[in-house]
KENU-934392 format. One record per residue (C-alpha): residue number from 1; x, y, z; chain. Coordinates in steps of 0.1 Angstrom, whole numbers, plus 5000, padded with zeros to 4 digits. Each point is the difference from the previous one (the first is absolute). Layout:
+-----+------+------+------+----+
!   i !    X !    Y !    Z ! ch !
+-----+------+------+------+----+
! NUM !    X !    Y !    Z !  A !
...
+-----+------+------+------+----+
This chain:
+-----+------+------+------+----+
!   i !    X !    Y !    Z ! ch !
+-----+------+------+------+----+
!   1 ! 8601 ! 3141 ! 8273 !  A !
!   2 ! 4998 ! 4961 ! 5007 !  A !
!   3 ! 4975 ! 4985 ! 5023 !  A !
!   4 ! 5017 ! 4965 ! 5008 !  A !
!   5 ! 4975 ! 4980 ! 5016 !  A !
!   6 ! 5020 ! 4968 ! 5001 !  A !
!   7 ! 5003 ! 4998 ! 5037 !  A !
!   8 ! 4959 ! 4995 ! 5002 !  A !
!   9 ! 4994 ! 4978 ! 4968 !  A !
!  10 ! 4994 ! 4964 ! 4994 !  A !
!  11 ! 5001 ! 4986 ! 4969 !  A !
!  12 ! 4994 ! 4966 ! 4982 !  A !
!  13 ! 4996 ! 4990 ! 4962 !  A !
!  14 ! 4989 ! 4967 ! 4987 !  A !
!  15 ! 4993 ! 4984 ! 4966 !  A !
!  16 ! 4969 ! 4979 ! 5006 !  A !
!  17 ! 4994 ! 4970 ! 4978 !  A !
!  18 ! 4962 ! 5013 ! 4990 !  A !
!  19 ! 4987 ! 5024 ! 4977 !  A !
!  20 ! 4993 ! 5037 ! 5009 !  A !
!  21 ! 4962 ! 4997 ! 5000 !  A !
!  22 ! 5000 ! 4969 ! 5026 !  A !
!  23 ! 5027 ! 5018 ! 5020 !  A !
!  24 ! 4976 ! 5033 ! 5001 !  A !
!  25 ! 4969 ! 4979 ! 5007 !  A !
!  26 ! 5019 ! 4985 ! 5032 !  A !
!  27 ! 5010 ! 5036 ! 5011 !  A !
!  28 ! 4968 ! 5017 ! 4994 !  A !
!  29 ! 4973 ! 4976 ! 5009 !  A !
!  30 ! 4994 ! 4994 ! 5040 !  A !
!  31 ! 4990 ! 4963 ! 4997 !  A !
!  32 ! 5036 ! 4995 ! 4984 !  A !
!  33 ! 5019 ! 5022 ! 5023 !  A !
!  34 ! 4986 ! 4989 ! 5032 !  A !
!  35 ! 5015 ! 4964 ! 4991 !  A !
!  36 ! 5037 ! 5012 ! 4994 !  A !
!  37 ! 5006 ! 5033 ! 5018 !  A !
!  38 ! 5025 ! 5003 ! 5028 !  A !
!  39 ! 5027 ! 4979 ! 5017 !  A !
!  40 ! 5001 ! 4965 ! 5004 !  A !
!  41 ! 4971 ! 4984 ! 5024 !  A !
!  42 ! 4981 ! 5035 ! 4997 !  A !
!  43 ! 4964 ! 4998 ! 4987 !  A !
!  44 ! 4976 ! 5029 ! 4989 !  A !
!  45 ! 4966 ! 5014 ! 5003 !  A !
!  46 ! 4994 ! 5028 ! 4977 !  A !
!  47 ! 4968 ! 5020 ! 5007 !  A !
!  48 ! 5009 ! 5028 ! 4972 !  A !
!  49 ! 5020 ! 5002 ! 4970 !  A !
!  50 ! 4988 ! 5029 ! 4977 !  A !
!  51 ! 5024 ! 4998 ! 4973 !  A !
!  52 ! 5002 ! 5035 ! 4987 !  A !
!  53 ! 5013 ! 5033 ! 5010 !  A !
!  54 ! 4991 ! 5012 ! 5035 !  A !
!  55 ! 4985 ! 4964 ! 5007 !  A !
!  56 ! 5004 ! 4984 ! 5034 !  A !
!  57 ! 5018 ! 4967 ! 5006 !  A !
!  58 ! 4993 ! 4986 ! 5032 !  A !
!  59 ! 5010 ! 4967 ! 5011 !  A !
!  60 ! 5012 ! 4980 ! 5032 !  A !
!  61 ! 5029 ! 4980 ! 5000 !  A !
!  62 ! 4997 ! 4970 ! 5022 !  A !
!  63 ! 5034 ! 4987 ! 5013 !  A !
!  64 ! 5008 ! 4962 ! 5004 !  A !
!  65 ! 5000 ! 5010 ! 5041 !  A !
!  66 ! 4965 ! 5015 ! 4999 !  A !
!  67 ! 5008 ! 5037 ! 5000 !  A !
!  68 ! 4980 ! 5019 ! 4976 !  A !
!  69 ! 5016 ! 5028 ! 4983 !  A !
!  70 ! 4975 ! 5030 ! 4986 !  A !
!  71 ! 5014 ! 5016 ! 4966 !  A !
!  72 ! 4981 ! 5028 ! 4984 !  A !
!  73 ! 5016 ! 5015 ! 4967 !  A !
!  74 ! 4986 ! 5022 ! 4976 !  A !
!  75 ! 5005 ! 4996 ! 4961 !  A !
!  76 ! 5017 ! 5031 ! 4987 !  A !
!  77 ! 5008 ! 4985 ! 4960 !  A !
!  78 ! 4986 ! 4972 ! 4984 !  A !
!  79 ! 5010 ! 4992 ! 4964 !  A !
!  80 ! 4988 ! 4969 ! 4983 !  A !
!  81 ! 5030 ! 4978 ! 4995 !  A !
!  82 ! 5025 ! 5024 ! 5007 !  A !
!  83 ! 4999 ! 5014 ! 5038 !  A !
!  84 ! 4984 ! 5000 ! 5032 !  A !
!  85 ! 5010 ! 5025 ! 5027 !  A !
!  86 ! 4985 ! 5001 ! 5033 !  A !
!  87 ! 5007 ! 5017 ! 5034 !  A !
!  88 ! 4998 ! 4978 ! 5034 !  A !
!  89 ! 4984 ! 5026 ! 5020 !  A !
!  90 ! 4997 ! 4983 ! 5029 !  A !
!  91 ! 5033 ! 4994 ! 5019 !  A !
!  92 ! 5024 ! 4996 ! 4990 !  A !
!  93 ! 4999 ! 5024 ! 4970 !  A !
!  94 ! 5015 ! 4992 ! 4965 !  A !
!  95 ! 4995 ! 5002 ! 4964 !  A !
!  96 ! 4999 ! 4971 ! 4980 !  A !
!  97 ! 5007 ! 5002 ! 4961 !  A !
!  98 ! 4995 ! 4967 ! 4981 !  A !
!  99 ! 5006 ! 5000 ! 4966 !  A !
! 100 ! 4990 ! 4971 ! 4974 !  A !
! 101 ! 5024 ! 4995 ! 4965 !  A !
! 102 ! 4983 ! 4976 ! 4974 !  A !
! 103 ! 5028 ! 4979 ! 4990 !  A !
! 104 ! 4983 ! 4972 ! 4977 !  A !
! 105 ! 4982 ! 4974 ! 5023 !  A !
! 106 ! 5020 ! 5012 ! 5028 !  A !
! 107 ! 4997 ! 5035 ! 5017 !  A !
! 108 ! 5027 ! 5022 ! 5019 !  A !
! 109 ! 4991 ! 5013 ! 5034 !  A !
! 110 ! 5017 ! 5027 ! 5020 !  A !
! 111 ! 4987 ! 5008 ! 5035 !  A !
! 112 ! 5012 ! 5032 ! 5017 !  A !
! 113 ! 4990 ! 5010 ! 5037 !  A !
! 114 ! 5012 ! 5032 ! 5012 !  A !
! 115 ! 4994 ! 5007 ! 5037 !  A !
! 116 ! 4994 ! 5035 ! 5014 !  A !
! 117 ! 5030 ! 5002 ! 5021 !  A !
! 118 ! 5035 ! 4979 ! 5001 !  A !
! 119 ! 4993 ! 4995 ! 5037 !  A !
! 120 ! 4964 ! 4985 ! 4990 !  A !
! 121 ! 5014 ! 4977 ! 4973 !  A !
! 122 ! 5031 ! 4987 ! 5027 !  A !
! 123 ! 4968 ! 4996 ! 5024 !  A !
! 124 ! 4980 ! 4980 ! 4976 !  A !
! 125 ! 5031 ! 4981 ! 4988 !  A !
! 126 ! 5009 ! 4988 ! 5034 !  A !
! 127 ! 4967 ! 4995 ! 5014 !  A !
! 128 ! 4983 ! 4984 ! 4972 !  A !
! 129 ! 5028 ! 4987 ! 4979 !  A !
! 130 ! 4985 ! 5020 ! 4971 !  A !
! 131 ! 5027 ! 4991 ! 4974 !  A !
! 132 ! 4998 ! 4963 ! 5008 !  A !
! 133 ! 4957 ! 5002 ! 4999 !  A !
! 134 ! 5005 ! 5018 ! 4965 !  A !
! 135 ! 5018 ! 4970 ! 4986 !  A !
! 136 ! 4976 ! 4979 ! 5016 !  A !
! 137 ! 4974 ! 5017 ! 4985 !  A !
! 138 ! 5011 ! 5002 ! 4966 !  A !
! 139 ! 5011 ! 4961 ! 5002 !  A !
! 140 ! 4962 ! 4992 ! 5011 !  A !
! 141 ! 4990 ! 5023 ! 4971 !  A !
! 142 ! 5021 ! 4976 ! 4976 !  A !
! 143 ! 4987 ! 4966 ! 5011 !  A !
! 144 ! 4965 ! 5013 ! 5001 !  A !
! 145 ! 5001 ! 5009 ! 4964 !  A !
! 146 ! 5019 ! 4968 ! 4992 !  A !
! 147 ! 4970 ! 4981 ! 5016 !  A !
! 148 ! 4977 ! 5022 ! 4975 !  A !
! 149 ! 5016 ! 4994 ! 4973 !  A !
! 150 ! 5002 ! 4962 ! 5008 !  A !
+-----+------+------+------+----+
């Protein structure tokens, strides 16, 4: 029996012009991720980022309109230079899997989000424009990496 989750998933892939060790570093160090995380116009305050299975990730995303969005996640899997899986436990509930694949001096990134329900997925996409936010997030990551290399 096939478990079809397509109606509650977001997926984006990108080849980043940076080696995997640098991509991994900017994904796993709070001083880096705070500088590129979130949609355009957002800034971040990270209070906890314990990169190990069971470790907490607590951050506040500060919207351009002054609204603060508290986020709490739990890391489920962390495999050096391969994969990060975290469960976003504050509303809305979803699981993100980020996979890294070294391709010479570039890194292929696959970012997959699956929401608890189709209804929650629809609400997040409509209310927060999550699909566009994810695109902006990966674009900010790409620009941040370019600045790091320059």
